[in-house]
N, C-alpha and C positions, 0 to 999 in steps of 0.2 A: 742450085740453091736459090730459094725464093729471095728476091731483093728486099722484100718487106719484112723478112724475119728479124734482122737486127733492130729495126725500129720497134717491132712488137716486144722483143726481149727487153729493150730499154724501157718501154712503157710498163712492162710487168715489174721490172726492178723498182720503178718509181711508185707503182701501186703498192708493192710489198713494203717499201719504206714508209709510205703514207699510213698503211695499216698498222705498222709497228709503232709509229708515233701516236696514232689514235689509241692503240692498245695501252701504250705507256701512260697517256693522259687519263685513260679510263681507270687504269690501276691506281694512279695517284688520287683521282677523285674518289675511287672506292675506299682507299685507305682513309681519306679525310672523312668520308661519311661514317665509316666504321668507328673512327676515333670520336666523332661527335656522338654517335649512338652510345658507345661505351661510357662517355662522360655523363650523358643524361641517365643511363641505367645506374651508374654508380651514385649519381646525385640523388636519385629518387628511390632507389631500391636497395641501397647498401653497398657493400664492397669497399674499395678504397675511396675515401672521401676526397673532396676537392683539395683539402689541406695537404693531401699526400702527393699532389702532382709534382713532377720532377722540376726543380727550380731552373734546370738548364733550358727549359722551354722558353723562359723569359729572355735568356741570353741570345737564343736564336732569333727570337722575335725582335729584339732591339737591334740586332745586327742586320736585320732586313733579309735574312736567308729564307728562301721559300722551301724549307725542308720540313717534311712531316716527321714529327717525333712520335713514335709508337709508344703508347702508355705501357708502363711496366705490367707484365702479366699478373693477374690476381691469383695469389696462391690458393690452391684448393683447400677448402676447410675440411679437416679431418672429422669424421663422425665419431663422437665419443660413445663407446658402448658402456652402458651402466652396469657396474658389477653388482649393484644392489638395487632392489626395486625402489621406484620413486617414493619419497616420503609423502605421507598424506598431510594436507594442510592442517595446521593446529588451530583449533577454535580459540579466538581471543576471549579473555574473561570479560564479563559484562561490567559496565561501570558501577561503582559502589554506591553512587548517589540515587540509583533508581529505586522507586517505591517497590517494595517486595510484598507479594501476596502469597501466603502459605496455604497450600491445599493438601490436607492429610488424607491419604487413601488407606483406610484400614481393610485388611482381608475380611471376606465375608464370614469365614470361620470364627475369627476373633470377635466380630460383632455379635455373632450368635451366642458364643460361650466365652466371654472375656476372662472369666476366673481361671480357666485352665491354661492360660498362655503367659509366657515370660518374654519380655521384649529384649532382643539381643542387640539391636542397633537400627539403623535406617539407611536407605538409599535415597539420594537427592538428585532429581533430574531437573535441569533448568529449561525454561521456555520463555522466550521473549514475545510479548504481546503488546497490543496497542489499544488505548482507550481514546475514542474520538474526543476532540475538544468540545467543551460544552459551555453554554451561557449559564450564569448564575444571577439571581436577583438579590441584591443586597438592600436591606431595609435599615435605615438609620432611625431608630426609635428614640425619641427624646421626651422623657416624662417631664411634665410641668409640675412645679411645686410652688406653694404660696405660704406666706406667713402673714403676720399682722401688717407688715410693711410693704412687701413686694412679691411679685411672681418671678420665678427663675426657671430657666431652661438651658440646657447645655448647647453651646454653639455647634453648628455643623463644621466638620473638618474642611480645610481648604481644598477646593476641587479644581480640576483642570478646566472645566467649562461650567460656568455658573448656570444653574437650572438645566444643565445638560445631563444626558443619560450615561455617557461612557465613563467607566472607571479606568485606572491606569492599565490594567491587563487588556481590556478590550481595545483601547486606543493603540497599545503596543501591537496587538494582533493586526489591526487594520493597516498600520504603517509598515510593519515588517512584510506582510503578505503582498502589499502593493509595490514597495520599493526594493525589497530584498528577493522576494519570490516572483515578482513581476506579474502579479495577478491584478488586472484592472478592477476598478470599483464596481462596475456593472456585473462582473462575474462573482465578486464577493457578495453583492446583494442577492444574487440568485442562490448561492450556496447557503447563506444564512437563512433565507426563506424556505428553501426546499428541504434542507437537511436538518435544520434546527427549529423551524417554525417561528422564526423571529423576523419580523418585517423591518428592514433597515433600508429605506430608499437611498438611491445613489446620491441625491442632493444632500441628504443628512450626512452620509459618509464624507462627501466633499467638504462640508463644514467642519467635520472633525479633523480632517487632514490639514485644513487651513489653521485650525486652532493649535494642532501639534507643531506645525511649522513656526507659529508665533512663539510658542514656548521654547523651541529649540534655537531660535534666532540669537539669543545671548550667547549660547554655546558656540554657534557658528561664528559670531563676531570675535570671540576669544581665540578660536582656532586661526582665523584670518590674521588677527593681530600678531599671533605667534609666528606665523609663516613670514610675513613681510618684515618682521624684526630680525629674521635670520639673514644669512649671507649667501644662501644657495637655494635656488628654486628650479623645479622642472615645470614646463608649461605645455599644454596642448589644448586642442579644441575639437568639438564634434558637433555636427549639425543635428537638429531635431525640429520637426515640423510643429507648428502651433496654429490655432485658429484666432484670427483677429476679427472682433465683432464689426469693425468698420469695413471689412472686405468680405462680402457675402459669397458663399459657395466655393471658396478656395482657401486652402491652407497656405501658410507662409513659412519661410525658412528662418529658424532661430538657431542659436548656438549656445552650447554649454562649454565655457572655458574652465579648464582644470589646472589648478596650481597645487603643487605638492612638494614635500621634501622626502627623499627616498626612505628615510628612517622616521618620518614624522607624519603629520596630518595631511589629509586631502581636502581641498576646498574647491567647490564648484561655484561658478557665477554665471547667471543667465544674462544673455544679451540677444537682442533681436537682429543684430548684424555681426559681421566678422571684421568690422573696421577696427582700427587701433585705439579707438576711444575707450573701449572696455578695458583692455589690459593697461592702457595708459593710466586710467583712474585707479585700477586695482594696485598697480605697482608704483604709484607716485611717491611712496615713502620707502620703497625697497632699494637697497644699495647692495650690489653683489653680483654673483654669477647666475646667469639665466640659461638653462639648458632647453633647447627647442629644436624643432625641425627647421626646414628651410623657408618657412612662410615669411614673406617680406615684411609683414607688420613688426615682427620682432627686430629685424635688422634696422627698420626705420626708427623704432624706439631707442635702440642702442646708439644710433647716430645722434638722435635728439638729446639723449641724456649724457652723451660724452663718456667720461670714465666712470660714471655711476653704475652703468650696466655693462657687464662683460658676457658676451654670448659663448656658450659651450655647445658644440655641435653634437649631432646624434649619428653614430655609426650605423645604427639599424636602418635609418632612412637612406644613408649613403649606399649601404650594401644592397638595398632593395633594387636600385637601378641596375646594378651589375647582375643580379639574379635574372632580371627581365631581359638582359642582353646576352645570356649564356649561349643562345643559338647563333651568335654572330662571330664566333671564333674562339681560339684558345686564350686570347688575351683576357676576356671577361672571366673565364674559368680560373685563370691564374690569379687575377685580382681578388675574386671571391675567396680563393684559397688563402691568400695573404690576410684578408680581413678575418677569416676563420682562425688564423693563428693569433690575432689580437684577442679574439673571444676565448681562445683556449687559455690564454694567460689569465683572463678574468675568471674563468671557471675554476682554475687552480686557486686563485685568491679567495673565491667564495667557499671552496671546500675546506680551507684551512681552519677557521676563517681568519682573514687578515685585517689588521687595523689600518688606519690611514698611512702611517709611516712605512709599514711593510708593503702596502699597495704601491706607494710612490716609488719605493726602491725597486720592486719587481718590475714595474712599468719602465723605469729608467734603464734597467738592465736588459729586459726582453722585448718590450713593446716599442721602444724608441728606434732600435735598428730596423724593425719591420716597417714602421711608419716612414722612415727615411727611404728605404728600398721601394716602398709603395709609391712615394711621391715621384721618384725618378722614373718609375715605370709609367705612371699616369701621364707625365709630361712627354715621354717618348711615344707612347701609343696614341696620344692625342693628335700628333702630327700625321698619323697614318689612317685615321678613320674619318668618316663624314660627320660633321658637327651635328646634323639632324638625326643620325642613327641613334639607336637606344644606347649603344656603348658610348658614343660621343656625348650624348646628353648626361649620362651618368658620370663621365669624367669631368665635364664642365661643372656639374653640381658639386662634386667633391673638391676640385681645385679652387673654385670660387669661394669655398667655405673652409679652406684647409686650416687656417689658423684656429678657427673655432673647433674643428674636428680633433686637433692634436692637443688642445689645452687640457683634456682630461688626464693626460700623462704627466702633467706638472704637479697635480695635487691628488693625494690618495683619497680624499673625501668625495671626489667627483666620480660620477658613473660614466661608463663608456657610451651609453645611449639613454634614450628617453622612455624605455620600455615600461618602467615601473609606473610612470604617469599614464601611459597608454593602457596598462592593465587596470588602473583605477577607473578608466572610462568604460571598460567592457560591460559592466552590469547595466549602465545606462543604455548601451546599444541593444541589449536583450530586452530591456523594458520598452524602448520605443518601437520595437517590432510588435509587441503586444498591444501597446497603447495607440500606435499609429501616429498620434500627435498630442500635443498639450492643448487642453481645452480653452485656455485663455492666456494672453501674454503675462498677466500677473501671476498665474500659476507656475510659470517657469522658474521664478526665483524661489517659490516655496519648494519646488522639487529640488532645486539646487541646494537649499538648506538641508533637506532630509538626506539627499545623496551624500552630502559632505559628512554628516554625522555617521551614516552607515559605512561610508568608505573609510573613514578614520577608525571605526571599530574593526574593520578587516585588517587595517595596517597594524593595529595594536593587539590582534588576536583576542578581541573581545566579542562575546556572544551578544549580537545586537538586541535580541529579545530580552535577555537578562538585563542588559544595560538600560534600555528604554523603560522597562518596567520599573526599575529602581529610580530612574531619572524622573519619570512622570509622577511617582509617589512623593519625591522630595522637592521638585520644583515649585509647587504651589505655596510652600511655606519657606522656601530658601531665600536668603538675603542676596543682594546684588554682589556683595563681596565674596560669596561662596561659589560664584559661577566658575571661576578658574579651577576649582577643585572638582568640577563636574564634567570636564571635557573627557572624551574617551581615553586619552593618554593618562590623565591624572587618575581617572577611575580605575584603569588597569593597574597602575602603580600602587594605588591604595589596596586593591584586592590582593595583589601579590604580597604586599607587606603584611596584610592580615593573615594570609595563608602561612607565611613564614613564621609569624609569631605563634600561631596555633600549633604549628608543627614542632 
């Protein structure tokens, strides 16, 4: 027997053992990768949502066990076989207020010999068409009269721009197309000239926009006064470029700050910086709860004002960090799932819909236990992750603002996040992509005034064109005391009241 044979057999046993260990490690890694892949597939393409993850995963995580938990298999969806053919879509009736044009089509036989025919009835076929907008020229003709004593002539009606061309309808068109449809003035100039044969230089249109902003400024001030007189505000800010005449060849960074109440007006304010001086001045008379993201300016103001300002956190901003950390392990997915449960409670409350008292009760019953569980998990996971990892940064963001994040659960009138304020900003984001920048720093506040009026129209379900048309007709002859009744909220209320009375 060869003397080297036992040694070779021992070596082979060691090799087999090493291969088994390597295979086992590979299988574990394969399971982990499969689990991550399934998580992302479910997250982005449907299936079981993150909110449906097994809660026992957290227990294993907190216990420090290196055990892979295989997700529950997704039940195969049964394909439903339709017993009846799919129903055809039903055409919705056309609005009753549309101008109606009647076109009567008589048969040729009836036209040739009308006396020999008796009408039995008629068939009506609807067609929806479009007439392009058109300019009109309005002439104010004022005859002069004289008697033995004097000469008389009727005065001109009050106008938006003295000795200017635009009527209320044209000024409404320019403003709505620029700030609601996001069409820059140079493109409007081209459309008016090429399609309508009316030459309106861009500088003329700029002057009209400036005049419109001046007329709307009292409305803007009234809305601002109403917001700061309340006890709850949401705040956010968005950057926008502008041209400074003192800095040649380079645009500068400006900011539109947004202040709003979830059920009320939206007010924008223009600032050339993101410092706290802007919100400090705007909020100097505000006392109450301020819902914001994690920008340090708001925290600085809250410390400066003491008990006058109470910060309310935004769960949408907190959740964003955990979404970005989904690839770093099961903990981020579980946390996202728990935050999803908080939003599920809010969805139920919106669908009811629920008032402040019911919202507070439901949050105390359902949301509070989730928040408590989430806090314990964040503190436990924090000890096991690197502070500079995405997950570590998301946890630090949430824990450092925990008191502000959970305050929404104490009062039913508060929102879980700042999304309504962010939604009010979105039209400005579309506009700045088309405009690229604001032409002058002073034009920033004019844009803020107009954006505020149009944003408040959206909040109160008001047609901005209809509102501005009526407003521009009434403002030249309105008294200062009437401004409060001309805000979008008051205008919408008056319109609903008039519709109710007529009905």
